[in-house]
C-alpha positions as CSV (number, residue, x, y, z in Angstrom):
1,M,8.0,103.1,138.8
2,A,7.4,101.3,135.7
3,S,7.1,97.4,136.2
4,Q,9.5,95.2,134.1
5,H,8.4,93.1,131.3
6,L,10.2,90.0,130.7
7,S,9.9,88.1,128.0
8,A,10.9,84.7,129.6
9,P,10.3,83.7,133.1
10,P,13.6,83.4,135.0
11,P,14.9,79.8,135.6
12,A,13.7,78.0,138.6
13,S,17.4,77.5,139.7
14,G,21.2,77.4,138.3
15,L,23.3,79.9,137.1
16,V,22.2,83.0,135.6
17,H,24.7,85.3,133.3
18,V,24.2,88.8,134.0
19,N,26.8,89.7,130.3
20,V,28.3,92.9,130.3
21,R,30.3,94.1,127.1
22,H,33.7,95.5,127.8
23,D,35.5,97.2,125.1
24,T,39.1,97.8,127.1
25,H,40.7,95.7,129.9
26,Y,39.5,92.5,128.9
27,V,40.8,88.8,128.5
28,V,39.4,86.5,126.0
29,A,39.8,83.1,127.5
30,G,38.9,79.8,125.8
31,N,36.1,77.1,127.3
32,H,39.3,75.0,126.8
33,L,40.6,76.6,129.6
34,A,37.6,77.6,131.5
35,Q,35.9,74.1,131.5
36,H,39.1,71.6,131.9
37,R,38.1,69.4,134.4
38,K,42.1,68.5,135.3
39,L,43.2,71.9,136.0
40,T,42.7,73.4,139.5
41,L,40.5,76.6,139.7
42,E,44.1,78.4,141.3
43,A,45.9,77.2,137.8
44,K,43.0,78.4,135.7
45,G,43.0,81.9,137.4
46,L,46.9,81.8,136.8
47,A,46.2,81.5,133.3
48,L,44.0,84.3,132.7
49,Y,46.0,86.5,134.9
50,L,49.3,85.6,132.5
51,Q,46.8,86.7,129.5
52,S,46.2,89.6,131.0
53,L,49.6,90.8,131.0
54,P,51.7,92.6,128.5
55,A,54.4,91.0,126.7
56,G,57.7,91.0,128.5
57,A,55.8,91.1,131.8
58,S,57.9,89.4,134.9
59,V,56.4,86.1,135.5
60,G,58.5,84.5,138.1
61,I,56.9,82.5,141.1
62,K,58.6,85.2,143.6
63,A,56.8,88.0,141.6
64,I,53.6,86.4,141.0
65,A,53.8,85.2,144.5
66,A,54.5,88.8,145.6
67,A,51.6,90.3,143.8
68,H,48.9,88.4,144.9
69,P,47.8,86.7,148.3
70,N,49.2,83.3,147.0
71,S,52.2,81.3,148.5
72,E,55.3,80.8,146.1
73,L,54.2,76.9,146.7
74,L,50.9,77.2,145.6
75,V,51.9,79.6,142.3
76,A,54.4,76.7,141.4
77,R,52.2,74.1,141.4
78,A,49.7,76.1,139.1
79,L,52.5,76.8,136.7
80,R,53.7,73.3,136.6
81,Q,50.1,72.3,135.8
82,L,49.6,74.8,133.0
83,E,53.0,73.5,131.7
84,A,51.9,69.7,131.9
85,F,48.6,70.5,130.0
86,G,50.3,72.7,127.3
87,Y,49.0,75.8,128.5
88,L,52.2,77.1,129.4
89,K,56.0,76.8,127.7
90,R,58.9,77.3,129.7
91,V,62.1,77.5,127.8
92,R,65.6,76.6,129.1
93,G,68.9,76.8,127.7
94,T,72.4,77.2,128.5
95,A,74.6,80.3,128.1
96,A,78.5,80.5,129.1
97,G,78.0,77.1,131.0
98,R,75.4,78.3,132.9
99,P,71.3,77.2,133.0
100,V,69.6,79.8,132.0
101,R,65.3,80.3,131.2
102,A,64.0,82.5,128.2
103,P,60.5,83.9,129.1
104,D,57.6,82.0,129.6
105,D,55.0,81.7,126.8
106,L,51.4,81.3,127.7
107,V,50.1,79.1,124.5
108,Q,46.8,78.1,123.5
109,P,46.3,74.4,122.5
110,A,43.9,73.6,119.9
111,G,41.0,71.9,120.6
112,G,41.9,71.1,124.7
């Protein structure tokens, strides 16, 4: 077996990235989301999940919780966090005197 010749010694400690290029079925997320210090890991993961869904997908609390091993309470908290920090916009209104909600929009704030 041939020996490997590395151009640089491996780091003594810390994170080592093993990057694999994906040509299909991937999501691009900005560092403003990934490294946001006030968002929980649950909210960040939910944001990535929402970005991976096709337009028009059902993104209600019950639907998300049913598809994952997370409680409705955790999903609701994560959605509120995303909304509070501007990553999710939920549009509410009325129709025929009854409250209705338009589909949720996942947004990527500039800067972050």
